[in-house]
N, C-alpha and C positions, 0 to 999 in steps of 0.2 A: 690491653683489649680495646678495640675500636668500637665506639658506640655510635650507631647511625642515628641521624636526626630523622624526625617524622617525614620531612620533605624528601630525604634520600630514600626512605622506605617506600613511600608512595611512588616515587619515580621508578624504582626497581619493580614494584608490583604492576605498574602501568605497562612496563615492557612485557611482563609475563602475560598480561591480558591479551596481547596481540595473538597469542597462541589459541585463545578461546573464541576469538571473533568469528571464525568460520563455523563454530559449534555454539550457536547463540546461547542456548539454555544451560550449557555446561558452565557458562559464566557465573550463574547464580550459585552453582555448587562450589565454584572457586571462591566466591565471596564468603560463602558459608564456612569453608575450611579456614580461610584467613581470619575470619571473625573469632574463631575458637582459640587463636594463639594466646590471647590474654585480654583482660578487660579493657586495657588502654587501646589495643587495636580495634576492639569491638566498638568502643565509643568514639575514637578519634581518627583511626586510619580508614575504616570502612566508609564513613561518610564522604571522605575525600575521593575514595575509589569510585563512588557512584556517579561521578561525572561521565564515566564510560557507560553509555546506555545501549539498550538492545534495539536492533533494527530488524524489522520483519514485515513481510507482506503476506505471510501465510496465516489465514484466518483460523485454521484448525489449532494453532498454537496460542490463540488469544486467551482462552480460558486458563491454560497452564500459566501464561504470563500473569493473568489477573491474580491468581492465588499467590504467586511468587512476589508480585509487586506489593500486595497488601502486607506481606511478611517482611520484605526487604526494603520497600520504599523505592524500588527502581522505576524508571520511566521508559516508555517506548520512544526510541529516537525517530522512527519513521513508520508511518502506517498508511496503507492504501485503503481508502474508504469504500466499503461495500456494505451499506447498512443492513441489507437483508440477512447478512451472515453474522451479525453481532447481537448477542443477547443483551448486553449491558453497555450501551453506547455511552451513557453518562460517565461510567467509570473509565472507559477507554479514553474518551476525549479529555478527561481531566488529567490523564497521565501522558498524553502524547505531546512530543516536541515538534513533530513535523507531520502535517496532513497532506495527502494527495488525493484529489477528487478527479477521477478520470472518466470523462464522457458520461457523467451522471445527470439525469434530468428527471424531476426537478432537483436542484441543489438542496441538500438537507439544511434544516435550521438548527443551529447549535442551542443548547440550553445550558445554563450555568456558566461558571468561570472555567477558564483554561489557563491556569497559572504558568504552565511550562511551554505553551505553544509559541514557537518562534518563527515557524516557516509554513506557508500555505501555498500549495500549487493547485490551481483550479482550471479545468477546461470549461470555457464559457460557451453556452449556446444561446442563452437569452440574457440580454443586458440587465433587465429588471431583476432577474433572479440573483445575478452577481451583486448588484447594488444592495439588495436585501441582505445577502450574506455578509457583506462588508460592514453593514451597520451593527453587527453583533458586538456587544460590549466586551465579550471575551477575546476579541481580536485586537484590542487596543495596544497590547504589549507586543504585537507582531513585529518581527524584524525583517522578514523577507516575504515578498509576494511575487508569485509567477502566474501570469495569465496566459493560457494557451488556447489555441483554436482547435475545433474538432479536426481530426486527421483527414477526413474526407473532403474538407474545404481547402481550396488552394489559397483563398484570401478571406479575411473576415474584417468587416468594417466595424470599428468600435467608436461610435460617437461618444464624446466625453460627457455623458449624462450620468456619471457615477458620483453623485454628491457625497455618498458615504465613504468614498475613497479618501477624502480629506480627513476622516477620523483616524487614519493610520499615519498621518504626516509626522506626528510628534516623535515616533520611535522607529519608523521604517528606514532601514539602511540599504535594502536591496529591492529593486523593482525591475522585473523582467516581463516584457511583452514578447510573445512568440513572433517569429518571422512571419511577415505578411498579415499581421494584425495592423490594419490601417487606422491610425489615430488622426481624426479630422482636426483636432486642436491639441496642442501640447502645453498650453498655458498652465495647466494644473501642476506642472513640474515645479513652478515657483514655490509651492507650499512645502516641497520635500527637501528642505535645506540639509538634512542629515544624510541624504543618500550618498553612499560610497560605491555602489554598484548599480549600473543602469544599462538595460538592454531594450532597444526599441527599433521599430522600422520607421524609416524617414521617407515621407512622401516626396514626389518630385517637386523641386523648387523650394523645399522646406529647410534646406541646410542652413541658410542664413538666419532664419528665425530660431532654429535649434541652437545655434551658436550663442545668440542673445540670451536664451533661457539657461544654457549651461554656465554662463558667467555667475549665476546665483548659487550654483552647486559647488561650493568651495571645498567639500570633502570628497568629491568624486575621485575614486582611485581606479575603478574598472569600468570601461566603456565598451559596449558591443552594439554596433550600428549597422542595420541592414538597409541598404538604399533601394527603395521600391522603384521599379521602372515600369512604365506603361507603354513604352515603345521599344524598339530594338536598340536604341541608344542608351548606354549606361549613364547614370546620374553622376555628375562631377562632384567630388567631395573635397576638393583642394582646400576650400575655405575652412571646412570642418577640421580637416587634418592639421592644417597650419595652426588653428586655434588650440587644438588639443596638445600639440607638441610644445606650445608656448606655456602650457600649464605645468607647474612643478610637482603637482600631486598625483597625476595620472600614472598608474603602475602597469595596468594591463589594457591593451587596446586591440579590438577586433573590428574590422570594417569589411562588409560583404557587398558584392554585387554593384560596385561603382567603378568610377574611372578617375585616374590621377596621373599626371606626367611623372615618369620615373625620377626626374631631377627634383621634383617637389618632395618626394620621399627621402631622397638623399639629404636635401636641405633640412627637412624636418627632423630626421634622426640625429643629424649632426649638431643641432642646437638644443636637443633635449637630453636631459640626464636622469629623468625620473622613470621613464617607461622601461620596464624590464621585459615584457612580453608583447610583441607586435606581430599581428597576423592580418593578411589580406586574403580573402576568399572570393573566387569568381570575379576578380577585378581586372580592369584593363589599365596598362601602364604606359602605353606608347612604346617607343623604341628604347631598347636597353643599350647602355654604354658601359663597358668595363672601365673606362677612363674616369668616371665620376667617383671620386674617392670618398669613402666613409671613414670618419675618425672617431665615431661613437665607441666608447669602451665601457658602457653600462648595460646595454641590451644583453639579455640572456638568451632569448629566442627572437628570431626575425624571419618571418615566412612570407614569401611572395610566390604564389603559384606560377610556374613556368619561367621564373626569373632567377638566375643564379646570383642573388644579391650578396651572398657570403664571399664572393670573389672581388667585391669592391673595397674590402678592407686592405689597407697597405701597412697598417701598424697593428699590433696585437689587439684582438677583440676580447670580449667577455662572454662570447656565445658558448653555451653549454650543449646546445642541440642545433644540428644543421639538417635542413631538408634540401635534398638535391632533386632537381627536375631534369638536370643534365650536367654531367661532369665535363668541364672544359679541360683542355690540356694544361692550362695555367694552374689548375688545382692539383698540384703534385703532393706527394707525401710530405716533402719538406715544407711546402707552403702550409699544409694542414697543421703540422707540428708548430711552426713558427708563428703563424698569424692567428690560429685558433687553438692556443695551448690548453684552454679550459674545456674544450668540446669533449663531452662524454658520450653523446648519442648522435648517430648518423642514420638518417632515413632517406632512402633513395627510391624514386619512382622511375623505373627504367624498363623498356621493352626487352625481353630476353633475346630478341633478334639482333640487338645492338652489341657492340664490342664490349667485353667485360674487363678489359685490361686496366683501364683507369680506376674502376671500382676495386678490382683485386689488388692493385698497387696500394690503394688507400687502406684496405683491410690489413695488408701485410706490413704496413709501416710500424706496427707494434707500439703505437702511442699508448703510454701506460694508463691514462685515465679514459681512454676510448673503450667503453665497456658494453655499449648497446648498439646493435646493428639491426636495421629493418630494411628489407628489400621488397618493394611493392611493384605490381604491374600497373601500367596505365589503364584507363578505361577503354571499353570497346569503342566508345564514341571517337576516341583519338586514333586507335590503331586497328579497329575491326576485330574479326574473329581470331587473328593471329596471336592475340594475347593468351589464348587458351591452349596453344600448342607447346609441347615440351621441347626446349632447346637443350639437349643433354650436355653439349659442350659448355654452354653458358653456366648452367646450374652446377655442373661438376667443378668448373674453375672457381666459382664463388665459394663452394664448400671447401675446396682445397685451400683457398686463401684463408678462410676462417680457421681451418685446422692448423695453419702455420702461425696464427695470432696467439700470443701468450696471455692476453688480458681480457678478451671479450667474455662477458658473463651471460648476457641475454641476446639471443638470436631469433629473429622473426622473419621467416621467408614466405612471401605471399605470391610467388610466381609458380607456374606449372612445374611440378617436380615428380620424378620417378622415385619410388621407395628405395631403389638400390643405392641411390646417392645418399639418402638419409641413413640407410643401414650401414653403409661404409663409414659415414661420419660417426655414428654411434659406437661402432666397434673400434674406432681409432682411440676412443676413451679420452677425449679432449679434457685437459686438466682444469680448465676454468669455466667453460660453458655449463651453467647450471639450469638454464631455462631455454628450451628449444620449442619453437612454434613453426610448423609448416602448414600453411593454410590452403594449399592448392595441390594436393597429391592427386595425380591422375592414374597412377598404377600402384597397386598395393599388395602386400603379402603379410598377413597377420603373423604367421609362424616365424618368418624371418625377422620382423620387427620385434616380436616377443623375445627371441633369442638375443638380439642386439641390446635390448633394454635390460635384460637380465645380466648382461656383462658390463654394463655401464653404471658405475657407482658414484659418479660426479653429479649427474642430473638430479634435480629436485622437481622439475616440472617438464612434462612433455605434452604437447598439443599437436595432434595430427588431424587436420580437418579438411572438409570439402572434397572428399574422395569420390568424385562423380564418374568413376570408371565402372564398366559393366561387370567384369569378372571379379567376384569376391568369394571368400570362404562362406560356409554356412554360418548361421547365427550361433549354433552350438560351438563351432570351431572358434568363433570370435570370443565367446564367453570363456572357453578353455584358455585362450591366450591371455585375455584380460586378467583372469584369476591367477594365472601363472606369474604375471608381472606383479600383481598385488602381493602375492605370497612370497615372491622371490627377491623383490627389491624394495626394501623399506625406506630407502633414501628418497624415493619418488613420493612426494606429498600431493602433487597435482597430476592427475592423469585424465586426458581428454582425447580419446581415440575414437573417431567415428566408426560405428559398426555398420554392417550390411543391413539392408532392409529386411525387417522381420515380417514374413507373410503369415498371417494367422496369429494364434496365441503362442506365448513362450512355452517351451517344453518344461515340465515339472523338474526334470533332472538338472536343467540349466539353472532354474531359479534356486533349487536347493544348493547347488554348487556355489552359486554366487552368494547366497545367504550365509553359508558356512564360511566362505572366504572373508566376507565383510565382518562377520562376528569375531573372527580371529585377528583381523588386521585393521579395524576401523581407527584405532588409536594412532596409526601412522598416516592417515589420509586427511587432508584438509578439503580437497576438491576432487570429485570424481564425476565425470560427465557421461552418464549412460542414458541415452535418450528414451528408451522404452519405459513406459510407466511402471510396469511391475518391478523392474530392476531398480529404477530410480527411487521407488518407494522404500525399498530395502535400505538403500544408502541414506535416505532422509531420516529413517528411523534411528540411525546411529549418528545423526547430526552432521552428516557429510554433505557439504554444499555441492550443487551442480555447476556453479559458476565461479 
């Protein structure tokens, strides 16, 4: 007989916990059942299990949580603060690990200790209020602080007159400032020697001084820098990038809204071995040259918008994810297999008016570890209204290529699509695709999709979204189809199919049918997205998440 160690038991139970995450408060029932196995499990196993904490922003569940927490000793992992909805704030704040204050003025004053609080996310309107909050003794154990600006403001000037910010320097490891929060002075960073994650906006001509300050942050592993520009010309970040590439501890790096010559990027990644994830957003790189060879074999993701940098490798890379903004003829199926052998995910931004052959050849290559495909459309800014038109030939060829692939598991199509193409794919009963998302359906038939989904027993997740076509079935017909899918295909644990617009109140017969269906089948569902309030309330009652 094999006797499992406590560590092995906890690991097994932690895997089982994943099935309870979508149904938050069933987790407590699960803990209760496990605690009844024996006295040893009650005293020794359960305390180790409680590192899995509850996450909620639903205030109607707080009282239920309070009674369970007092009994089980569990903690809230995340809580969105709305003080007028909480009867016992002292109790809640004592249990919370992560607080989020969204656009609240004035900011509340904490009372008492908060032994579990590690993360604070606050939207700042008045600097003096923020400073007062940061002076609370209960925040001294804080590990992560995010300061955001009100959404309605495009920019927010934050003069560094936050003396209480220094109270957090001893333990803070993550400090995030929202994009376009303009810091007049960054000297305060010298105090935060333990930071391993930093996100901030860099004012024009401030890159050099930032480099000087970053030299003191020996533990920095994640950097996210937004280059603020006050003219049409992008701020050059060559010096900042060169410095960061020379540091051996940086793991993740994002730089936004700046400019750098492409050759500098090639030189930087070739001399660096620590950065695993590198991304440039809204940046300018000058002219691209496929002749500039990249030899880096430690990067896992490397994203340059509008630049096919993944074609600059001549020897095998370590990339697990590739973003295409254009597939060149050089990127053949053979090149894909040979030069990017570890690539599991391909994301391509392509107008459906373009030739699909290179993309289809890539899909058909049947690379064994290539399991995720996402096809996006470009923005209207780039291509105008043509991006909203269905190109049946393009869409059909892409789905046929997917049908011939033997290893894809997740497919996300975000280009204009006719339901007939999706219906055909579903009825082909692909053996490996278990998650299908189509985010831009223009023509739709609920009866046909219902029939196709009932015949497909491989899929576990279906999302059919943004169906902005005019002709739809009635809401009653939509509910009939949805209930048929829920009753007839228990392999589907995630269902998100946009319904037609409901004019007026829901019909009692539809609500009753949906209620009966959920009562019989809720145990099979993790996620069910039904937008109308009366229907979503029924799902929520059975702890089925909408997202």
